[in-house]
matplotlib code that plots the C-alpha trace (Angstrom):
import matplotlib.pyplot as plt

x = [97.7, 95.8, 95.9, 93.7, 94.5, 91.6, 93.4, 90.7, 90.4, 94.0, 95.3, 93.4, 95.7, 98.8, 99.5, 101.7, 100.4, 102.8, 101.1, 103.8, 106.7, 109.7, 110.0, 112.5, 112.8, 109.3, 107.5, 105.4, 104.2, 100.9, 101.3, 99.0, 98.9, 99.6, 102.0, 105.8, 107.6, 111.0, 111.4, 114.8, 116.5, 114.4, 112.2, 108.8, 106.3, 102.7, 101.1, 97.4, 96.6, 93.0, 91.1, 92.3, 95.8, 98.7, 102.3, 104.9, 108.4, 111.3, 114.8, 117.6, 117.6, 120.0, 119.4, 117.7, 115.1, 113.4, 111.9, 109.8, 108.4, 108.7, 105.6, 103.3, 101.8, 99.5, 100.4, 99.2, 95.9, 95.7, 92.0, 91.1, 89.6, 91.8, 92.4, 95.6, 95.4, 98.3, 98.4, 101.2, 102.4, 101.1, 100.3, 97.1, 96.2, 92.6, 90.7, 87.2, 88.5, 91.6, 93.3, 97.1, 98.9, 102.6, 104.2, 106.3, 108.7, 109.5, 108.4, 106.2, 103.3, 100.0, 96.9, 93.4, 90.2, 88.1, 85.0, 85.1, 88.7, 90.0, 93.8, 94.8, 98.6, 101.3, 105.0, 107.2, 108.5, 112.1, 111.0, 113.1, 116.7, 119.1, 122.5, 125.0, 126.0, 128.1, 126.6, 129.4, 130.8, 127.4, 126.5, 123.2, 121.5, 120.4, 116.8, 114.5, 111.0, 109.3, 105.6, 103.7, 101.0, 98.4, 99.5, 96.8, 96.8, 96.9, 98.7, 99.0, 101.2, 105.0, 104.6, 105.0, 106.8, 107.4, 107.0, 103.6, 101.9, 99.0, 99.5, 102.9, 103.3, 106.5, 108.5, 112.1, 112.2, 114.8, 112.8, 114.8, 113.7, 114.5, 113.2, 110.1, 110.2, 108.6, 109.5, 106.9, 107.3, 103.6, 101.4, 97.7, 96.1, 92.9, 92.3, 91.7, 94.8, 97.8, 101.4, 103.5, 107.2, 108.4, 111.9, 113.4, 116.6, 117.1, 114.7, 114.5, 111.0, 110.9, 108.0, 108.6, 107.1, 108.6, 107.9, 107.2, 109.7, 111.0, 114.8, 116.2, 119.9, 119.9, 117.6, 117.7, 114.5, 111.8, 109.1, 105.9, 102.1, 99.5, 96.1, 92.9, 90.2, 87.2, 88.3, 90.9, 89.1, 89.2, 92.8, 93.7, 91.7, 93.7, 96.9, 95.7, 94.6, 98.3, 100.0, 97.5, 94.6, 94.9, 93.9, 91.7, 93.5, 92.2, 89.3, 91.4, 93.9, 91.3, 91.1, 93.7, 97.3, 99.8, 103.5, 106.6, 110.3, 110.5, 109.1, 112.2, 110.8, 107.9, 106.5, 106.4, 104.6, 102.0, 101.4, 100.4, 97.7, 96.5, 96.3, 94.2, 91.8, 91.6, 90.8, 88.2, 89.9, 89.7, 92.9, 93.6, 97.3, 100.5, 103.8, 107.2, 110.0, 113.8, 116.4, 114.2, 117.1, 119.7, 122.9, 123.4, 126.0, 123.0, 120.9, 117.7, 118.5, 114.8, 114.9, 114.1, 116.8, 116.2, 117.1, 114.4, 111.9, 112.4, 109.0, 108.1, 105.5, 103.8, 103.9, 102.2, 99.7, 98.9, 98.4, 95.9, 94.2, 93.7, 92.0, 94.7, 97.3, 101.0, 103.2, 106.9, 109.6, 112.1, 114.7, 116.5, 119.9, 121.7, 124.3, 127.6, 127.0, 123.7, 123.2, 121.5, 124.6, 126.8, 124.6, 124.0, 127.7, 128.6, 126.2, 127.3, 123.8, 124.8, 125.0, 128.2, 127.3, 126.6, 123.1, 121.5, 122.6, 125.7, 129.1, 127.5, 128.8, 125.2, 124.5, 121.3, 120.5, 119.9, 116.1, 116.1, 117.2, 114.3, 116.7, 117.7, 114.0, 113.6, 116.4, 115.0, 111.6, 113.1, 114.6, 111.6, 109.2, 111.2, 112.1, 109.0, 106.0, 105.8, 105.3, 101.9, 102.8, 100.0, 101.6, 104.9, 106.7, 109.2, 111.3, 114.0, 112.6, 114.2, 116.7, 118.7, 121.9, 124.6, 127.7, 126.3, 128.8, 127.9, 130.2, 127.8, 125.3, 127.9, 127.3, 125.7, 122.4, 120.5, 118.7, 121.9, 123.6, 122.0, 121.6, 119.3, 116.8, 117.3, 113.8, 112.2, 114.0, 110.8, 108.7, 110.8, 111.4, 107.7, 106.9, 109.1, 107.4, 103.9, 104.4, 106.0, 103.4, 100.6, 102.4, 102.7, 99.0, 95.8, 94.3, 95.8, 95.8, 99.2, 99.6, 102.8, 103.5, 106.5, 108.4, 108.8, 106.9, 106.9, 104.3, 102.5, 103.2, 99.5, 99.1, 101.3, 99.1, 101.3, 100.5, 103.2, 103.8, 105.4, 108.6, 110.5, 108.9, 109.5, 106.9, 106.1, 103.1, 105.0, 105.7, 102.1, 100.7, 102.9, 101.6, 98.1, 99.1, 101.8, 99.3, 96.8, 99.4, 100.6, 97.0, 96.6, 99.4, 97.2, 98.5, 95.5, 97.1, 99.0, 99.5, 101.8, 103.3, 100.6, 102.3, 105.4, 108.4, 111.1, 109.5, 112.8, 112.1, 109.1, 110.8, 112.0, 108.6, 107.1, 107.0, 103.5, 102.3, 103.8, 100.8, 102.4, 103.0, 99.5, 97.9, 100.0, 99.5, 95.7, 95.3, 97.4, 95.4, 92.2, 93.8, 94.8, 91.3, 90.7, 93.7, 93.5, 95.5, 95.3, 98.7, 100.5, 104.3, 107.3, 110.6, 111.5, 108.0, 105.8, 102.4, 100.0, 96.8, 97.4, 100.7, 98.6, 96.5, 93.5, 89.8, 88.0, 91.0, 90.5, 93.3, 92.7, 89.0, 89.5, 91.9, 89.5, 86.7, 88.4, 89.7, 86.1, 84.9, 87.2, 85.6, 82.1, 83.2, 84.5, 81.5, 81.9, 85.7, 85.6, 83.0, 85.1, 88.1, 86.0, 85.4, 89.2, 89.8, 86.9, 86.4, 89.8, 88.7, 90.8, 90.4, 92.0, 90.6, 91.8, 88.7, 89.4, 88.5, 84.9, 84.4, 86.4, 83.9, 84.7, 88.0, 88.3, 89.3, 92.2, 94.9, 93.4, 95.8, 94.7, 91.2, 90.2, 87.4, 87.7, 85.8, 83.0, 81.1, 83.3, 85.0, 88.0, 89.7, 92.5, 93.5, 97.1, 97.7, 98.9, 96.3, 93.7, 90.3, 88.7, 89.5, 88.6, 87.0, 86.0, 82.8, 82.9, 80.2, 77.7, 76.7, 75.3, 77.1, 76.1, 78.3, 79.0, 79.0, 75.9, 73.9, 73.8, 73.2, 75.3, 75.2, 78.5, 80.6, 81.9, 84.4, 83.1, 84.7, 84.3, 85.1, 87.8, 88.0, 90.4, 87.7, 86.5, 88.1, 86.0, 84.2, 81.3, 79.1, 77.9, 74.1, 73.0, 74.9, 74.2, 76.5, 76.4, 77.3, 79.1, 78.7, 80.7, 83.6, 87.0, 88.4, 87.2, 85.6, 84.2, 80.6, 78.9, 77.1, 73.7, 72.3, 73.6, 72.4, 71.9, 72.3, 70.7, 71.8, 69.1, 69.3, 70.2, 69.9, 72.4, 73.8, 75.9, 77.0, 77.6, 80.3, 81.1, 83.3, 85.3, 87.5, 91.0, 91.6, 91.4, 88.1, 86.7, 88.8, 86.8, 83.5, 82.8, 81.5, 78.2, 76.9, 73.8, 72.9, 71.1, 69.5, 67.9, 65.4, 65.4, 62.3, 60.2, 61.9, 62.2, 65.1, 65.4, 67.5, 68.1, 68.1, 71.4, 73.8, 76.6, 77.4, 80.2, 80.7, 79.3, 77.2, 74.3, 70.9, 68.9, 69.7, 68.3, 68.9, 68.0, 67.4, 68.0, 67.1, 69.5, 67.6, 68.9, 70.5, 70.0, 73.0, 73.9, 77.7, 79.6, 76.9, 74.3, 70.9, 68.5, 65.5, 65.4, 63.0, 62.5, 63.7, 63.9, 64.2, 66.2, 66.4, 68.1, 65.0, 64.3, 62.8, 61.4, 61.0, 59.1, 60.7]
y = [-3.5, -6.5, -10.1, -13.0, -16.7, -19.1, -22.4, -24.6, -26.7, -26.6, -27.8, -31.1, -31.8, -30.7, -27.9, -25.0, -21.8, -18.9, -15.6, -13.1, -13.4, -15.5, -17.1, -14.6, -11.8, -10.3, -13.0, -15.9, -19.2, -20.8, -24.5, -27.4, -26.8, -23.1, -20.5, -19.9, -16.6, -15.1, -12.0, -10.5, -13.7, -15.8, -18.6, -18.5, -21.3, -21.3, -24.7, -25.4, -28.5, -27.7, -24.3, -23.3, -24.7, -23.1, -24.2, -21.4, -22.4, -19.9, -20.7, -18.8, -18.8, -21.4, -23.8, -27.1, -27.7, -31.0, -32.4, -35.2, -34.2, -36.4, -34.8, -33.9, -36.9, -34.9, -33.7, -30.5, -30.9, -29.9, -30.4, -27.6, -24.6, -21.6, -18.3, -16.3, -12.6, -10.2, -6.4, -4.0, -4.8, -8.2, -11.8, -13.0, -16.7, -17.2, -20.3, -20.6, -19.8, -17.7, -14.9, -15.1, -12.0, -12.1, -8.7, -8.6, -6.0, -7.4, -11.1, -10.7, -13.1, -12.0, -14.2, -12.9, -14.7, -14.5, -13.6, -9.8, -9.8, -9.9, -9.9, -12.9, -12.7, -11.1, -11.6, -8.6, -6.6, -7.9, -11.0, -13.7, -14.2, -16.8, -16.9, -19.3, -22.0, -25.0, -28.1, -30.6, -29.9, -29.7, -26.3, -25.0, -22.0, -20.5, -19.7, -17.1, -15.9, -13.1, -12.2, -9.3, -10.1, -7.7, -6.1, -7.8, -11.1, -14.2, -17.4, -20.9, -24.0, -24.6, -28.0, -28.6, -25.7, -25.4, -21.6, -21.7, -19.7, -20.4, -17.4, -17.7, -14.0, -12.3, -15.4, -16.2, -20.0, -22.3, -25.2, -28.3, -31.6, -32.3, -34.1, -32.1, -30.0, -30.9, -28.8, -28.5, -25.4, -24.7, -22.0, -21.1, -17.7, -16.6, -14.8, -18.2, -19.5, -21.7, -21.8, -25.0, -24.4, -27.7, -27.9, -30.5, -28.6, -26.3, -23.4, -20.2, -18.9, -15.2, -12.9, -9.2, -5.8, -5.8, -9.2, -12.9, -15.3, -18.8, -19.0, -22.5, -23.0, -25.6, -25.4, -25.5, -23.4, -21.5, -24.1, -23.5, -24.2, -21.6, -23.1, -21.2, -22.3, -20.7, -21.8, -23.9, -27.2, -26.4, -25.4, -28.6, -30.4, -28.7, -29.8, -33.4, -33.1, -32.4, -34.8, -37.6, -38.7, -40.1, -43.7, -45.1, -46.5, -49.6, -49.0, -50.2, -47.4, -44.9, -46.5, -46.1, -47.2, -47.7, -47.3, -46.4, -46.2, -49.2, -52.7, -54.8, -58.3, -60.0, -60.9, -57.3, -56.2, -59.0, -58.2, -54.6, -55.9, -58.4, -55.8, -53.5, -56.3, -57.3, -53.6, -53.4, -50.3, -50.1, -50.7, -51.5, -50.9, -51.9, -50.5, -52.2, -49.6, -50.0, -52.7, -55.7, -56.7, -56.6, -54.5, -51.2, -52.8, -54.9, -51.7, -52.2, -55.7, -56.3, -59.5, -60.3, -61.0, -64.6, -63.9, -61.2, -62.2, -66.0, -66.6, -63.4, -65.1, -66.4, -63.0, -61.4, -64.2, -63.7, -59.9, -60.9, -63.4, -60.6, -58.6, -56.0, -55.1, -54.5, -51.8, -52.6, -49.9, -49.8, -47.2, -46.0, -46.5, -49.9, -51.0, -52.2, -55.9, -56.2, -58.0, -55.0, -52.8, -55.3, -55.5, -51.8, -51.0, -53.6, -51.9, -48.3, -47.6, -46.1, -42.4, -41.7, -39.5, -40.3, -41.3, -42.7, -44.3, -42.2, -43.9, -47.1, -46.8, -46.9, -45.4, -44.7, -46.2, -44.4, -44.0, -42.3, -45.5, -47.9, -50.9, -49.9, -49.6, -53.1, -54.4, -52.6, -54.3, -57.7, -57.7, -56.0, -58.4, -61.6, -60.6, -58.7, -58.4, -62.1, -62.8, -61.0, -57.4, -55.0, -51.6, -49.8, -47.2, -45.7, -43.7, -41.1, -40.5, -37.0, -38.8, -38.3, -36.6, -36.5, -34.3, -32.6, -31.1, -29.2, -31.6, -34.5, -33.1, -33.2, -37.0, -38.4, -40.3, -42.0, -38.7, -36.6, -34.6, -35.2, -31.5, -31.2, -33.9, -33.6, -32.6, -35.4, -38.2, -39.1, -39.0, -41.6, -43.7, -44.0, -44.5, -47.6, -49.4, -48.4, -49.5, -52.8, -53.7, -52.9, -55.1, -57.9, -58.0, -56.0, -57.9, -55.5, -51.7, -50.0, -48.0, -46.1, -43.9, -41.7, -38.7, -36.6, -35.9, -34.0, -32.9, -35.8, -38.2, -38.5, -40.9, -43.5, -44.3, -42.4, -40.6, -38.1, -37.5, -34.3, -35.9, -36.1, -33.0, -32.1, -32.9, -29.3, -26.9, -24.7, -27.6, -28.8, -25.4, -25.4, -28.8, -27.5, -24.8, -27.2, -29.8, -27.4, -25.9, -29.4, -30.3, -27.1, -28.3, -31.2, -34.0, -35.1, -37.6, -36.2, -36.8, -36.2, -38.3, -37.9, -36.4, -35.4, -37.6, -36.3, -36.5, -36.9, -33.8, -35.4, -38.7, -37.6, -36.4, -39.8, -40.4, -41.3, -40.6, -37.1, -34.8, -32.3, -34.9, -36.4, -33.1, -32.5, -36.0, -35.9, -32.6, -33.9, -37.1, -35.1, -33.3, -36.7, -37.9, -35.4, -36.2, -38.3, -41.0, -41.4, -42.7, -42.5, -42.6, -41.2, -42.0, -41.9, -42.5, -45.4, -44.3, -47.2, -46.2, -48.4, -46.5, -43.5, -45.1, -47.4, -47.3, -45.0, -42.6, -39.3, -39.3, -42.9, -42.3, -39.3, -41.1, -44.0, -41.6, -40.0, -43.2, -44.5, -41.2, -41.9, -45.2, -43.8, -41.4, -44.2, -44.1, -40.3, -40.6, -43.4, -41.6, -38.4, -40.5, -41.4, -37.7, -37.2, -39.9, -39.4, -35.6, -34.4, -33.0, -32.7, -34.1, -31.2, -28.0, -24.5, -22.4, -20.3, -23.3, -23.4, -19.8, -17.7, -14.8, -14.4, -12.5, -13.2, -16.8, -16.1, -16.1, -18.6, -21.5, -23.1, -24.2, -26.2, -28.2, -32.0, -33.0, -30.5, -30.9, -30.6, -27.5, -28.6, -26.3, -28.2, -26.9, -26.0, -24.0, -25.5, -25.4, -23.9, -23.6, -22.0, -21.3, -18.5, -20.1, -18.3, -19.6, -18.6, -16.4, -17.9, -20.8, -21.6, -24.0, -26.8, -27.4, -31.1, -31.8, -29.8, -29.3, -25.5, -23.7, -20.5, -18.2, -17.8, -14.7, -14.2, -15.4, -17.3, -18.5, -22.2, -23.9, -26.6, -29.0, -31.8, -34.1, -31.4, -30.2, -27.5, -29.2, -27.8, -29.2, -27.0, -26.5, -28.3, -31.5, -35.2, -37.5, -41.3, -42.5, -45.9, -48.8, -49.5, -51.7, -52.9, -52.7, -51.1, -54.1, -55.8, -54.9, -54.1, -50.8, -52.4, -50.3, -46.8, -43.7, -40.9, -37.5, -34.6, -31.1, -28.8, -25.1, -25.4, -27.9, -30.8, -33.6, -36.6, -39.6, -42.8, -44.8, -48.5, -51.0, -54.2, -52.4, -53.5, -54.2, -52.3, -53.6, -50.1, -49.1, -51.5, -49.9, -52.3, -50.0, -48.5, -45.0, -44.0, -40.3, -38.4, -35.0, -32.8, -30.2, -27.8, -25.8, -28.9, -30.8, -33.8, -36.3, -38.1, -41.3, -42.0, -45.4, -47.2, -47.1, -49.6, -53.0, -55.1, -58.6, -58.8, -55.6, -55.3, -55.9, -54.5, -52.4, -50.0, -46.3, -44.7, -41.1, -38.5, -34.9, -32.9, -30.5, -27.1, -27.5, -31.3, -32.8, -36.4, -36.0, -39.3, -41.8, -43.3, -41.7, -43.8, -42.7, -42.2, -39.8, -42.4, -45.9, -46.8, -50.3, -49.5, -52.1, -50.0, -48.1, -44.3, -43.3, -39.9, -39.1, -36.2, -35.1]
z = [-10.5, -9.2, -10.4, -9.4, -9.8, -8.9, -8.7, -7.1, -10.2, -11.3, -7.9, -8.3, -11.3, -9.3, -11.9, -10.7, -12.2, -12.6, -11.8, -12.4, -14.8, -14.0, -10.5, -9.2, -6.7, -5.9, -8.0, -6.9, -8.2, -7.3, -6.5, -6.0, -2.3, -1.9, -3.1, -3.4, -3.4, -3.1, -1.0, -0.1, -1.3, 1.0, -0.4, 1.3, 0.9, 2.2, 2.2, 3.0, 5.2, 5.8, 5.5, 8.9, 8.9, 6.9, 7.0, 6.6, 5.3, 4.8, 3.7, 2.0, -1.8, -3.2, -0.2, -1.0, 1.8, 2.2, 5.4, 6.7, 10.0, 13.1, 14.7, 11.8, 10.0, 7.7, 4.2, 2.5, 0.7, -2.9, -3.1, -0.7, -2.7, -2.5, -4.2, -4.8, -5.3, -6.0, -5.3, -5.6, -2.0, -1.2, -2.2, -0.7, -0.1, 0.8, 2.0, 3.3, 6.8, 6.5, 4.5, 4.6, 3.4, 2.3, 2.1, -1.1, 0.4, 3.8, 3.5, 6.6, 6.8, 8.4, 9.2, 9.1, 10.0, 6.9, 8.7, 9.4, 8.1, 11.7, 12.1, 14.3, 14.1, 12.1, 11.9, 12.7, 9.7, 10.1, 11.9, 10.2, 11.0, 9.5, 11.2, 9.6, 12.2, 12.4, 13.9, 14.5, 11.0, 9.3, 7.9, 9.2, 10.7, 13.9, 12.8, 14.4, 13.6, 15.5, 15.8, 17.1, 19.7, 21.1, 24.3, 26.4, 24.5, 26.6, 25.4, 26.7, 26.1, 25.6, 27.2, 30.9, 32.6, 36.3, 36.4, 38.2, 35.5, 33.2, 30.9, 29.2, 28.3, 29.5, 29.5, 28.4, 28.2, 26.7, 25.5, 26.1, 27.7, 31.3, 34.4, 35.4, 32.2, 28.9, 25.9, 23.2, 20.9, 20.6, 22.0, 21.5, 21.9, 23.5, 20.2, 18.5, 16.9, 17.6, 16.4, 16.2, 15.6, 14.0, 15.2, 17.6, 18.7, 21.6, 21.0, 22.9, 23.4, 24.1, 24.8, 25.7, 24.9, 21.4, 20.1, 20.6, 19.0, 18.5, 18.1, 17.3, 17.5, 14.8, 11.7, 8.0, 7.7, 9.5, 9.6, 11.5, 11.3, 11.9, 13.0, 13.4, 15.9, 17.6, 21.1, 22.9, 22.0, 18.2, 18.3, 20.1, 17.5, 14.7, 16.5, 16.6, 13.0, 12.2, 14.7, 15.3, 17.4, 21.0, 21.2, 23.9, 26.9, 28.7, 31.1, 34.1, 33.6, 34.6, 38.1, 40.8, 40.5, 43.4, 43.2, 45.2, 44.8, 44.9, 45.4, 46.0, 45.6, 43.9, 47.3, 48.5, 45.3, 45.6, 49.2, 48.4, 46.0, 48.5, 51.3, 49.1, 48.4, 52.1, 53.0, 50.2, 48.8, 45.0, 43.0, 39.4, 38.8, 40.6, 39.3, 39.4, 39.6, 38.9, 39.8, 39.4, 37.1, 39.9, 40.0, 38.2, 35.9, 34.7, 34.4, 32.4, 31.4, 30.7, 32.7, 36.3, 38.9, 40.1, 43.7, 44.3, 41.5, 41.3, 39.4, 37.6, 35.4, 38.5, 40.1, 37.1, 36.9, 40.6, 40.0, 37.3, 39.6, 42.1, 39.3, 39.0, 36.3, 36.4, 34.9, 34.6, 34.2, 31.3, 30.5, 27.4, 28.9, 29.4, 31.8, 30.4, 31.4, 29.5, 26.3, 24.9, 25.6, 23.8, 20.7, 20.5, 20.9, 18.2, 15.8, 16.8, 18.2, 21.6, 22.3, 24.2, 27.2, 30.9, 31.9, 35.0, 37.2, 38.0, 37.5, 36.2, 32.6, 31.3, 27.8, 26.0, 22.6, 19.4, 19.6, 16.1, 14.4, 13.4, 13.6, 17.1, 18.1, 16.7, 19.0, 22.0, 21.6, 20.9, 24.4, 26.1, 24.5, 25.3, 28.9, 30.0, 27.7, 26.9, 30.6, 30.5, 31.6, 31.0, 30.8, 30.6, 32.7, 30.3, 32.7, 31.9, 28.4, 28.2, 28.6, 31.9, 30.8, 33.5, 33.5, 30.4, 27.9, 24.7, 22.8, 23.8, 21.3, 18.5, 18.2, 15.1, 15.4, 12.7, 11.9, 12.0, 14.8, 18.2, 18.9, 15.9, 17.2, 20.9, 22.0, 19.9, 21.9, 23.9, 20.8, 19.0, 22.1, 22.9, 19.3, 19.1, 22.0, 20.9, 17.3, 18.2, 20.8, 18.3, 15.7, 18.3, 19.5, 19.3, 22.3, 24.8, 24.5, 24.8, 28.0, 28.4, 31.5, 30.7, 32.0, 28.9, 25.7, 22.4, 19.9, 18.4, 21.3, 22.1, 19.2, 21.0, 24.0, 26.4, 29.7, 30.8, 34.4, 35.7, 36.8, 40.1, 41.8, 45.4, 48.1, 49.0, 48.8, 46.4, 44.1, 44.4, 43.3, 40.2, 39.0, 38.2, 35.6, 34.3, 33.5, 32.0, 29.6, 28.7, 27.8, 25.8, 23.5, 22.3, 24.6, 26.8, 29.2, 32.1, 35.9, 38.8, 41.6, 44.2, 47.2, 45.2, 44.6, 47.0, 50.4, 52.4, 54.5, 56.1, 57.1, 60.6, 61.6, 61.2, 57.4, 56.3, 59.9, 59.9, 60.2, 57.8, 55.1, 55.7, 55.0, 51.8, 50.6, 51.2, 49.4, 46.5, 46.3, 46.1, 43.1, 41.7, 41.7, 38.9, 36.7, 33.6, 35.5, 39.3, 40.5, 43.8, 43.8, 45.6, 47.4, 51.1, 52.3, 51.1, 49.8, 50.2, 52.0, 55.0, 55.7, 56.7, 59.4, 59.5, 58.8, 61.2, 61.3, 59.6, 57.0, 56.0, 55.6, 53.4, 51.2, 50.8, 50.2, 47.2, 45.7, 45.8, 44.3, 41.4, 40.8, 41.0, 38.2, 35.9, 33.5, 33.2, 32.8, 30.3, 28.2, 28.4, 27.2, 24.1, 23.5, 23.7, 21.2, 18.8, 19.1, 20.1, 23.4, 26.7, 30.2, 32.1, 30.7, 31.5, 32.3, 29.2, 27.0, 28.1, 29.3, 26.9, 27.0, 30.7, 30.8, 34.6, 33.9, 31.4, 34.1, 36.6, 36.8, 40.1, 38.9, 35.9, 34.4, 34.4, 31.3, 30.6, 33.8, 36.9, 38.2, 40.3, 42.8, 44.6, 48.0, 47.7, 50.9, 54.1, 57.0, 54.7, 56.5, 53.4, 49.8, 47.4, 44.3, 41.1, 39.4, 35.7, 34.2, 31.7, 34.0, 37.4, 39.6, 42.1, 45.1, 44.6, 48.3, 49.4, 46.2, 46.8, 43.5, 42.9, 39.9, 38.2, 37.5, 41.0, 43.7, 46.7, 49.8, 50.3, 53.7, 53.2, 56.1, 55.2, 53.8, 51.3, 48.1, 46.4, 43.6, 41.5, 38.8, 36.0, 35.8, 32.7, 33.3, 33.1, 35.1, 35.1, 38.5, 38.7, 41.1, 44.2, 43.0, 44.0, 40.4, 37.2, 35.5, 38.6, 37.7, 34.4, 34.1, 34.2, 37.1, 36.7, 38.6, 36.1, 37.9, 36.2, 37.3, 36.0, 35.2, 31.5, 28.7, 28.9, 26.7, 27.6, 25.6, 27.5, 25.8, 26.2, 24.4, 25.2, 27.7, 26.6, 22.9, 19.7, 18.4, 18.9, 15.9, 13.9, 15.0, 17.9, 20.6, 21.7, 22.5, 24.4, 24.1, 26.9, 26.5, 29.1, 28.1, 31.0, 30.0, 29.5, 32.4, 30.1, 29.9, 26.5, 26.2, 22.6, 20.9, 21.5, 18.6, 17.9, 19.2, 20.6, 22.1, 25.6, 25.3, 27.7, 26.1, 29.0, 32.1, 34.6, 34.7, 38.1, 37.3, 40.0, 39.5, 41.7, 44.0, 45.0, 48.4, 48.1, 46.4, 47.2, 47.0, 46.9, 47.9, 45.6, 46.1, 48.2, 46.1, 42.4, 40.7, 38.0, 37.3, 33.6, 32.3, 29.2, 26.4, 23.8, 22.5, 22.8, 26.0, 27.2, 30.9, 32.5, 35.8]

ax = plt.figure().add_subplot(projection="3d")
ax.plot(x, y, z, "-o")
ax.set_aspect("equal")
plt.show()
């Protein structure tokens, strides 16, 4: 027996079509956005969000399940053409991209790529488990769903984990937020699909020889999204389709930011900016850490202590006059003597567990309550933002939870028992600040540096750093795969404390002048040059460049060299940021994203692509004189420092003196090279060097806008597209598209064709192959 329901037209009207008898055991109902069925007394719903994204919901018969996701902002789409077929054993839901098979006997759901009917993923036969549970008096379930993966299948994601692995197979991982650990219940497979498990409670991820599973301790239903994509980029794009796009950050954020734990007065902070300007070392951000409010009992008062910061508005104005920008820290917890604590306590908006600092009596606010988020912004705006602050450091956004007891999670929040929404704490906290700043002004883009994240947080202008990691080579090595897996979950902005946070073990040997710490810090800063945000921070040892020596000394000169390299790359980085925002791409790219046909790259976690052009191989071994580097197949590679051209598909040994981090440019690349500047907006891009790396065709889009407002959302930006035809040796610069206030009407492009064994490295080329006076019209250049 075989039945077919073509509901493409009916779903537009929202009509539910019954395809088999009464809606009971073994039957199904076609709905406007998918299909419902009951198998073994379990309600199963398949909902179509786009042709490649299917939501699967399972809950016991007789249970009323309704949910408004905190992470997912899309709704199922009734207008997508789909077919439902029924056989003796299965119910089939088909879109233009996928075929989803629901087994009528077991309830197992399997996903096939429509082309060639390839099986992408299947649940296990007895894969769903509902165990009755009590959550602080609320009846619920421990919910588990198991899947069967291919034996050799490689998966990435789960947020930011400190296990030193890129491939997350063979892992047992309790996904809960913590300092240095970001829990995101999402993975993507090299086969071309991703799974987002939409649950905010503690969730055990398990992968062994039998199965791969998510097991949430609190949940009313199994609720997950299957997303198909041809590669890592398209899966990330599907995740952002569901959870939101990443907005543009201000141009200055892509420069260099200086921090330490902590600047203790406004005069100390200002002196740092002044010293950078005097040394002519580029700087764009300065970061004010904790206790600018005074004593711990006054923790996070969101006001400046008059003794150490007597004129905070003047301090901020002075930072701006020095052409820099200031971050100010804020926490989710409040000391018992603050006005915020009193107001939150009066309105029952505090969570009663110990948070940082120890023995201070501080408590965190109920971030899940919109009214509490209103109060939080009221104080933050009045005491800090109104003074002209440019960006936020929202620390402890997991949050810090001291003397943790299981009963702490029995507390009620605005969204129910805390245990149920625990992992979404950073999402709701960051959302509150972003939404309120956006409502306050559109003249300044929201920039939030924060220590934790959850799915969807990319839509709130946040950059997550990897937490208070130790200053050690082992810790350093772990940060690279941690950042890559974080990016593969769909969140593009990530960085680390350059040098590691806890550097106490190096203090006795001379601190910043300790040769061992200097080597570690230098190698870490080289890595930091190729993160979405370049920020130095740590405790015990100050990190300003002048702490490491002076000009003419090796370590100082290498640090300056890489900071300046960062600024030369700003046109490339800012244009990549536009690709992240507009086309859902990523900054830090596991090699498997761009070279998924080369199986050698699947488990490489110590190298990555920065944008689509640079292969970065940080030196993470002490006293390394050389480093083994894999150059992926399918491309040839230019050594950035020497210009040597090497065919891919093999390992090479690269010499690594302290001034060199292995860095390669893919043949078939166009790089705009920025001017020598002291801060990001010092000079317009009116005289750019355009570097062409031949060997394959290449494309690049140069993006520009007004740098630090949201006019780009109204279409006020410009794009200039470059194309290199390698066979013809012709560079085409298209007609400029778009406009914005202050846009250049004319400029020079100094085109440099990179020669084999003749790369120009960091410095601008002395001789250009062609100089183009560009006035916005299409130009073709023979090289």
